[in-house]
Steps between C-alpha positions, in 0.01 A plus 500: 500500500794734573633449150168612351500816712863565406420470130188712535710779648687529168186516286370859469178569687306621195593185309386284791168685508455455125576131523265460796217679318562298182495179699177597676335593169607175341377300797161654456498423127600139522638299786633217287633681193869572454592851608641629169482870587740470792729253326719764324552680831587172666745408224660844520568465874590130502877548439520749788318258726741220410800726556374613839416143601852383411653791691284422802593130496868585456494738797318241710768239424778746582332584831474128581873454431594803711289381794645148499801421718686302234515583131564194285701572187565248222760538228455284190834468318533350153862563406804653663531769235151625595575505875544864599338498844786379718542836676125515565502150650794590723326814627174314561684230696632765740144586603312247714162594350576332167490130427678418174460203268708458183353265241714370214278451196656493151316637199256258337643587159843362601603157377579235760874568471452874541274444800760277667782749433290791627399319820859385566638853467225639722562231763875569499441873532257473792714235673801734479290783645366272775135560420226242516291432193234267366564311179177484300641238262516233771238228495427581865401860420128569527388853408162465674667393822747791480221752446287356781792489746695814410221712343719790381378857529745633240638306202798616295526325167833556325 
């Protein structure tokens, strides 16, 4: 209900009155007919409604993340050449509020050899840095289980 009031606050008062009067007139004419007179007005304001709804949902999610004690961050890494977030990971690890998960997932367009080479280089890199990671190419890896257990708030896809 709050979202409707929020959206109504952006619609000019005279337009709301015109729409309300059109709707009332059309209700009197026919209860079951399609309201074709108001349809152009509705279609004109539909993109603004969608934009405001997305902005509202985005702000609500951000508020939920801010209010939580732990922020869960997932990094999905496909190849070492694409990995540019090492400094960010190091800074996030210094803060106790962040829980970090690094997932090694090669590109689907890679051949089997390229996937193996990419995963090996990523494993060597993260082993040298002393960071924990999850290998998505293992047979033991289950994406549904990871999402249900970890449930990341923020996902970085390289």
